[in-house]
N, C-alpha and C positions, 0 to 999 in steps of 0.2 A: 690581555685583558677582554673580557667579555663584552661586545657591543651590547648595550642597554636598550637600543631600539628595539620596540615590538613591532610586530608586521601583521596584519590583518587582511586577508584575502577579501573580504566583504568590502573592505574600505575602496579597494582598487575599483570594485563593480558600483558602489553607490555614492561615491563621493561628488561625482560630476553632476547627476540628477539631483541630488541634494543642493550643491550649490546654485544651480539653476533656480530652484524654489525660493531659496534665500535671497538670490540676486532679486527676485520678482515682488518679495514681500518687506524686505529692509530697505531703509534709506542707503543712498550712496555712503556718507559718513555715518558710521555707528559703533558705538560701545558695546561688545558683546560678550557676554559671560557664557562659556561653555561648561556644563557640568558633566561630570563622567566623561572626560575626554578620552580615555582609553589610551591607546597607543600613541595619540597625539598626531596622527597621519592626517585627520580631517583637520584639524586645527592649521596644518601647515599648508593644506591645498586651499583652504578658505581665504586664508590670510593673503597668500601669494597671489590669489586671483584678484581680491579686493583690498588693495593697499591703503584706504581709507577706511576702513573697520579695523578698530582696534579690539583685537581678538584676545580674550582672557582666558585661557584653557584652567583646569582645574580637576582634581581627582582625589579619592579619599586612599587609594593604593600607592604604597611607596615604589614598587615597580612601574606603575603607570607614569608616576610623575618623573621617573628617571628617564622613561622613554620620551617621555613629550619634550623634557628638556633637551635630550639628546636630538631630538628631530629639530628642535627650535634652533640649536647652536648651529648645526648643520646647514640649515635653511638660510642663517643670518637675516631673518625679516625684523625690520624694525617695528612693525604693528603687531608683532605677537608676541605678548608678555609671556615672561617666565611663569610656568604653572604653580599654583599653590594647592595646598589640601583643604579640599570642601568635602564633608559629609554633609550631603542634602537634607538628612533627616536631624541634624543638631542645629537649632535656629542660632546659636551663637557662631557659628562657623560663616554664616552668609555674610559675604561683603556687603558694604552699605550702597556701592552703586552710585548713581544710578545708571540703568542700562538702556539701550535701545531695543535689545534682543537678550534673551536668555534660551541657549540652544540644550537639548537632551535627546541624543541619537542611540537608540539602543538601551535605553534604561529602565523602562518601566517594566518590561516584562522579566528581568532578572534582577528584581529587586522587590522589597515587601511593600504592600499596598501604602502603609505608612511615608514610603519614599515618595510615592505620588502625591501622597496630602501635602507633605513638606514641600515639595518641588512647586507645587499651586501655591501655597502660602508665600514661600519665598519670592517666586517671580511676582508675584500680588503686590508686594512691597518695594521690590529693588528695581521693577520697569518702570519708566517715564510713562506718563498719560501718552497712549498710542503706541507703546512699546509692545514687542511681541514674543509670545513663548512659543518655539518651536520645537515640536515632537516629531521623531521619526522612530518607525519601527513597526511590527506587526500588531494588528489590534482584529477584535472579534466585533462585527457590527450586528446591532438587533440580538444580541446573544448568540450569533452563529460566526464560526470560522469563515475567511473570505478564500479559503483553499484547503484541499486536503493535506497539503504539505504543511500548512500553519498547524492543523489539528494535531499530526504527527510530532512536530515541534513543541507544542504545549504540552503532550504528553511527557515529552522528554524534559521540558523543564520542571515539571510538576513531581518527575521522578527525583530529579536533583535536590529540589526543595519544595515541599507542599505548598509553600506560601508564593512561590513565584508562578509566573504563567502569564500568557497573553490576555491583557486587560480587555474590558470591552468599551468601545469609545464614548458609549453613552455616559457611563459610569465616570470615565475620565473627564468629559466635558461638564456632567453636571458639579464634579468638584471645583473645577476650574471657575463655573459660574460662582459657586460658592465665596470665591477668593476673588471675585470681580473681574474674572477675564471670559471673553465671550468668544465663541468658536466663530473665525471668520472665514475658512476653508480647510476643505480636505482634497488632498491631492493623491490620486493613485501612483504608486512607485513600482520601481521592478522588483521581480521575486515575491510579489504579494504583500508588499509594505506599504505604509502610507506616511505622508506628510501632513501633519496636523499643526495647523496654525492658530494660536488663540492670541486675543489682543486686549490690551487693557484700554478701555474707553479714554 
């Protein structure tokens, strides 16, 4: 039988730097909804490091859901819930919450802009007051790429789907503000990525 666990080389590189930012911005005890959890490797790493975070992974892709669940079963972590199907762009798919955090890693640039809008709307209603929306990935700043490699990556994304692409941070934060989320901090990360923390007042 084929192993359903997916493996991403990028996760091995970025999971610890991401965890350190999350540890800095989230409370010791937190209910966390991760959207677009992908392989599930991030979820296992974060839940394993922080046993008082109740981590809820999700993804719209059935192969990703199978991978997440296989990693979860192998890890045997009591604070890592079984994944469920969540299409961020479908309002009825959003769980009621409330959550102290919503986490989206490497989502915005490989999805339609409507997904960004829906993510902000969902987080705005499902986060507790003081809760955080955490975003990770490449962003443009003031309309410009932060590195030549990001410009090349952006062209590749748009070749795959012209509706994809590296988002401008100002556009993302403006959409967040429309949904009642304030920009708290931007942290430079490895490989020309950013951590973006938005907070519900």
